[in-house]
C-alpha positions as CSV (number, residue, x, y, z in Angstrom):
1,M,11.3,16.6,-39.1
2,T,11.4,16.7,-42.7
3,S,8.4,15.1,-44.8
4,D,10.3,12.2,-45.0
5,T,10.7,11.2,-41.8
6,L,7.0,12.2,-41.2
7,T,5.7,9.9,-43.6
8,I,7.8,7.1,-42.2
9,A,6.4,7.6,-39.0
10,L,2.7,8.0,-39.9
11,T,3.1,4.9,-42.0
12,A,3.5,3.1,-38.9
13,L,1.0,4.3,-37.0
14,L,-1.4,3.5,-39.9
15,V,-0.2,0.0,-40.3
16,D,0.1,-0.9,-37.0
17,A,-3.5,0.2,-35.8
18,M,-5.0,-1.3,-38.7
19,I,-3.1,-4.8,-38.0
20,G,-1.1,-4.6,-35.3
21,W,1.5,-7.7,-34.9
22,P,0.0,-10.9,-36.5
23,D,0.3,-13.4,-34.5
24,A,1.3,-15.5,-37.6
25,L,4.0,-13.5,-38.1
26,Y,5.3,-13.8,-34.6
27,R,5.5,-17.2,-35.1
28,R,7.4,-17.3,-38.0
29,I,9.9,-14.4,-37.4
30,S,9.0,-13.3,-33.5
31,H,9.6,-9.6,-33.5
32,P,12.4,-6.8,-33.6
33,V,12.3,-5.7,-30.1
34,V,12.6,-9.7,-29.3
35,W,15.8,-9.7,-30.8
36,I,17.1,-6.7,-29.4
37,G,16.5,-8.2,-26.0
38,R,18.3,-11.2,-27.1
39,L,21.4,-9.1,-27.1
40,I,21.0,-7.7,-24.4
41,S,20.7,-10.5,-22.2
42,A,23.5,-12.0,-23.5
43,L,25.4,-8.9,-23.0
44,D,24.0,-8.6,-19.3
45,R,25.1,-12.7,-18.8
46,R,28.7,-11.7,-20.2
47,W,29.4,-8.1,-18.8
48,N,27.4,-7.8,-16.1
49,G,29.9,-8.8,-13.2
50,G,33.4,-7.8,-11.8
51,G,34.2,-4.1,-11.2
52,H,33.2,-1.1,-12.9
53,R,29.4,-2.1,-13.8
54,I,28.7,1.3,-14.8
55,A,31.2,1.3,-17.4
56,R,29.9,-1.9,-18.7
57,G,27.0,-1.2,-18.7
58,A,27.4,1.7,-21.2
59,L,29.4,-0.3,-23.2
60,A,26.6,-2.6,-23.2
61,V,23.8,0.5,-24.3
62,A,26.5,1.3,-26.8
63,V,26.7,-2.2,-28.1
64,T,22.9,-2.7,-28.3
65,L,22.4,0.8,-30.1
66,G,25.2,-0.1,-32.8
67,A,23.2,-3.5,-33.4
68,A,19.9,-1.3,-33.8
69,V,21.2,1.9,-35.7
70,V,23.5,0.6,-37.8
71,P,20.9,-1.5,-40.0
72,A,18.9,1.2,-40.1
73,L,21.0,3.6,-41.4
74,L,21.9,1.3,-44.2
75,L,18.5,0.3,-45.1
76,T,17.4,4.0,-45.4
77,W,20.2,4.8,-47.2
78,A,19.2,2.2,-49.6
79,L,15.1,2.4,-49.6
80,M,15.7,5.8,-49.8
81,A,16.5,5.9,-53.4
82,L,14.1,3.8,-54.4
83,P,10.3,5.4,-55.3
84,F,7.7,5.1,-52.2
85,G,11.4,4.9,-49.6
86,P,9.8,6.8,-46.7
87,V,6.9,4.3,-47.0
88,L,8.7,1.2,-47.5
89,L,10.8,2.4,-44.2
90,G,7.4,3.3,-42.2
91,L,6.8,-0.6,-43.3
92,L,10.0,-1.2,-41.8
93,A,9.1,0.8,-38.3
94,W,5.8,-0.5,-37.9
95,P,6.7,-3.4,-35.9
96,L,8.1,-1.0,-33.1
97,V,5.2,0.6,-32.6
98,A,2.6,-0.9,-30.2
99,T,-0.9,1.0,-30.9
100,R,-2.8,-1.7,-31.3
101,S,-1.2,-4.4,-29.2
102,L,-1.6,-2.3,-26.2
103,H,-5.1,-1.3,-26.9
104,D,-6.0,-5.1,-27.2
105,H,-4.0,-6.1,-23.9
106,V,-5.9,-3.4,-22.0
107,A,-9.2,-4.5,-23.5
108,A,-8.6,-7.9,-22.4
109,V,-8.9,-6.6,-18.8
110,A,-11.7,-4.4,-19.6
111,R,-13.9,-7.1,-21.3
112,P,-14.1,-9.4,-18.3
113,L,-13.8,-6.7,-15.8
114,A,-17.0,-5.2,-17.3
115,Q,-18.6,-8.9,-16.9
116,G,-17.7,-9.3,-13.4
117,D,-15.5,-12.0,-14.0
118,V,-12.9,-10.5,-11.9
119,A,-10.5,-14.1,-12.1
120,A,-10.0,-13.3,-15.4
121,A,-9.5,-9.5,-15.6
122,K,-6.7,-10.1,-12.9
123,G,-5.2,-12.5,-15.2
124,A,-5.2,-10.4,-18.2
125,V,-3.6,-7.3,-15.9
126,A,-0.7,-9.6,-14.7
127,M,0.3,-10.0,-18.3
128,I,0.8,-6.3,-18.4
129,V,1.8,-5.4,-14.4
130,G,3.8,-6.8,-12.1
131,R,2.4,-5.5,-8.8
132,D,0.6,-7.8,-6.4
133,L,-3.2,-7.4,-6.8
134,D,-6.0,-8.2,-4.6
135,D,-9.6,-9.7,-6.2
136,R,-11.2,-6.5,-5.9
137,P,-12.2,-5.0,-9.5
138,Q,-10.6,-1.3,-8.6
139,P,-7.0,-2.0,-8.4
140,I,-7.2,-4.3,-11.3
141,A,-9.0,-1.4,-13.5
142,R,-6.3,1.1,-11.7
143,A,-3.6,-1.0,-13.0
144,A,-4.5,-1.3,-16.5
145,L,-5.4,2.3,-16.6
146,E,-1.9,3.1,-15.5
147,S,-0.5,0.8,-17.7
148,L,-2.3,2.2,-20.5
149,A,-1.8,5.9,-19.7
150,E,2.0,5.1,-19.4
151,N,2.7,2.8,-22.2
152,A,0.7,5.1,-24.8
153,S,3.9,7.4,-24.4
154,D,6.7,4.6,-24.2
155,G,4.9,2.0,-26.7
156,V,3.4,4.6,-29.2
157,V,4.3,8.2,-29.0
158,A,7.7,8.1,-27.9
159,P,8.5,5.6,-31.0
160,L,6.7,7.8,-33.3
161,F,7.9,11.3,-31.7
162,W,11.5,9.8,-33.0
163,A,10.6,8.5,-36.2
164,A,9.4,11.9,-36.8
165,V,12.8,13.1,-35.8
166,A,15.2,11.2,-37.4
167,G,13.5,8.4,-39.2
168,L,14.0,4.9,-39.3
169,P,17.4,5.1,-37.2
170,G,15.3,7.2,-34.7
171,I,12.7,4.8,-33.9
172,A,15.6,2.0,-33.9
173,A,17.5,4.0,-31.2
174,Y,14.5,4.9,-29.5
175,K,13.1,0.9,-29.0
176,A,16.9,0.0,-28.3
177,I,17.2,2.2,-25.3
178,N,13.6,1.6,-23.9
179,T,14.3,-2.3,-24.0
180,L,17.5,-2.0,-22.5
181,D,15.6,0.2,-19.5
182,S,12.9,-2.6,-19.3
183,M,15.4,-5.0,-19.2
184,I,18.3,-4.0,-17.0
185,G,17.3,0.0,-16.0
186,H,15.5,-1.3,-12.5
187,M,17.1,-0.8,-9.2
188,S,17.6,-4.6,-8.1
189,P,21.1,-5.4,-6.4
190,R,21.8,-6.8,-9.9
191,H,21.1,-3.9,-12.0
192,A,21.4,-0.9,-10.3
193,L,25.1,-0.3,-11.2
194,F,25.2,-2.2,-14.7
195,G,21.6,-0.4,-15.8
196,R,22.3,3.3,-14.9
197,V,23.3,4.4,-18.2
198,A,20.4,2.9,-19.7
199,A,17.9,3.9,-17.1
200,R,18.9,7.8,-17.2
201,L,19.2,7.7,-21.4
202,D,15.7,6.2,-21.6
203,D,14.4,8.9,-19.2
204,L,15.7,11.6,-21.4
205,V,14.6,10.2,-24.6
206,N,11.2,10.0,-23.1
207,L,11.0,13.1,-21.5
208,P,9.4,15.1,-24.6
209,A,6.8,12.1,-25.3
210,S,5.6,12.2,-22.2
211,R,4.5,15.3,-22.1
212,L,2.7,15.1,-25.5
213,T,1.1,12.3,-24.6
214,G,-0.3,14.1,-21.6
215,L,-1.4,16.8,-23.7
216,L,-3.2,14.6,-26.7
217,F,-5.3,12.9,-23.6
218,V,-6.3,16.7,-22.5
219,L,-7.1,17.5,-26.0
220,A,-8.9,14.2,-26.3
221,A,-10.8,14.5,-23.2
222,G,-11.5,18.3,-23.9
223,S,-11.4,18.8,-20.5
224,R,-9.6,21.7,-18.3
225,R,-9.8,19.6,-15.1
226,A,-7.4,17.3,-17.0
227,W,-5.1,19.9,-17.5
228,R,-5.2,21.2,-14.3
229,V,-4.3,17.6,-12.9
230,M,-1.4,17.0,-15.1
231,R,0.0,20.3,-14.3
232,R,-0.2,19.8,-10.8
233,D,0.3,16.3,-10.1
234,A,2.2,15.0,-12.7
235,R,6.0,15.7,-11.1
236,R,4.8,14.0,-8.0
237,H,5.3,10.9,-9.9
238,R,8.3,8.4,-9.0
239,S,9.1,8.7,-12.5
240,P,9.9,11.7,-14.1
241,N,8.1,10.9,-17.3
242,A,5.0,8.8,-16.2
243,G,3.5,11.0,-14.4
244,W,2.3,13.2,-16.7
245,P,0.4,11.0,-19.0
246,E,-1.2,9.3,-15.8
247,A,-1.9,12.2,-14.6
248,A,-3.9,13.6,-17.5
249,M,-6.0,10.2,-17.4
250,A,-6.6,10.5,-13.9
251,G,-8.2,13.9,-14.1
252,A,-9.9,13.1,-18.1
253,L,-11.3,10.3,-16.3
254,D,-11.9,12.2,-12.9
255,I,-10.2,9.2,-10.9
256,R,-7.2,8.9,-8.7
257,L,-4.2,6.8,-10.3
258,S,-0.6,5.8,-8.7
259,G,-0.8,5.6,-4.9
260,P,0.4,2.6,-2.6
261,R,1.2,-0.5,-4.2
262,R,2.5,-3.8,-3.6
263,Y,5.7,-5.9,-5.4
264,H,6.3,-9.4,-3.9
265,G,4.6,-8.7,-0.9
266,V,6.5,-5.2,-0.4
267,E,4.7,-1.9,0.1
268,S,6.0,0.9,-2.1
269,P,4.2,4.2,-0.7
270,E,3.5,6.3,-4.0
271,P,1.9,9.0,-3.8
272,W,-1.5,9.5,-5.2
273,L,-2.3,11.6,-8.5
274,N,-5.7,13.5,-8.3
275,Q,-6.2,12.1,-4.7
276,D,-9.5,13.3,-3.9
277,A,-11.2,11.5,-6.2
278,R,-12.5,7.8,-6.6
279,D,-10.8,4.7,-7.3
280,P,-11.5,3.7,-10.8
281,G,-14.2,0.6,-12.1
282,A,-14.5,-1.4,-14.4
283,A,-16.5,1.4,-16.5
284,D,-13.9,3.9,-16.3
285,L,-11.2,1.6,-18.0
286,L,-13.9,1.3,-20.9
287,R,-13.7,4.9,-21.0
288,G,-10.2,5.0,-20.5
289,L,-9.6,2.9,-23.9
290,A,-12.1,5.1,-25.4
291,L,-9.8,8.2,-24.4
292,Y,-6.5,6.6,-25.9
293,R,-8.0,6.0,-29.2
294,R,-9.4,9.8,-29.7
295,A,-5.7,10.7,-28.6
296,M,-4.1,8.3,-31.1
297,A,-6.4,9.6,-33.8
298,L,-5.3,13.0,-32.6
299,L,-1.5,12.4,-33.2
300,G,-2.3,10.5,-36.3
301,L,-4.2,13.6,-37.3
302,G,-1.2,16.0,-36.0
303,L,1.4,13.6,-38.2
304,A,-1.0,13.9,-41.2
305,L,-1.4,17.8,-40.9
306,A,2.5,18.6,-40.3
307,L,3.2,16.6,-43.2
308,A,0.4,18.6,-45.4
309,L,2.1,21.9,-44.3
């Protein structure tokens, strides 16, 4: 990490926290992740067939990474020669951070749930999770909190971590890998082989940020219980990474997360995190959002302190 890369990460975080990605801008130019997704979809259609699917998938990963990283390297070379080059690069990195949009999507679930409008909350949570949900508030709150915890790592801390390590090329590479995983890295019959390299690579690049996100939740909660639950339960999660922020969130709020859920009518017997605690409700979702805001503030403070040293 250098002062330049830390400046890039801090600039991206601050701009995104203040304004997010405005709808008017999205309507005009869409979003860089959408551009990456279009390339991945094209490669999936063209190459995901016949034999050697793992090798074909690895080639798709390489092409996608090249399409993301090469322009980032060229922009870095061009802009670093200018005054305030790292700030300009931070502005280019800003769309690749989801601090505000994650908060807004989860708040769109929390507000109606707190007012007793379960139908509206269920509709809002369906925008961020893919599981089957009934009309009880507890599973809706649980799904939203799990999404908040996991995506705090994937959507905020991990991209900023790689921006701090390697600047604009680092965050561009991370978002390419993360988008590959979300599109082809699942264990469906179509993608079990073609997406294997993408899934393994995503696990690897998310490893440091998932632990850091859990620690940020522990510090933001100021709770020994959050630390104990994270240390005890994180590895019980089906994911090698998502268990860390989710277990820390569960311990901080003294609720249970993860656990069995249904996808398209099929039961998935996932283990509980903080199993003996109660199920979350609407008030816990509001508390989770407050914890997220404190954790992201700590992240920004940490970047600023590292830059000042």
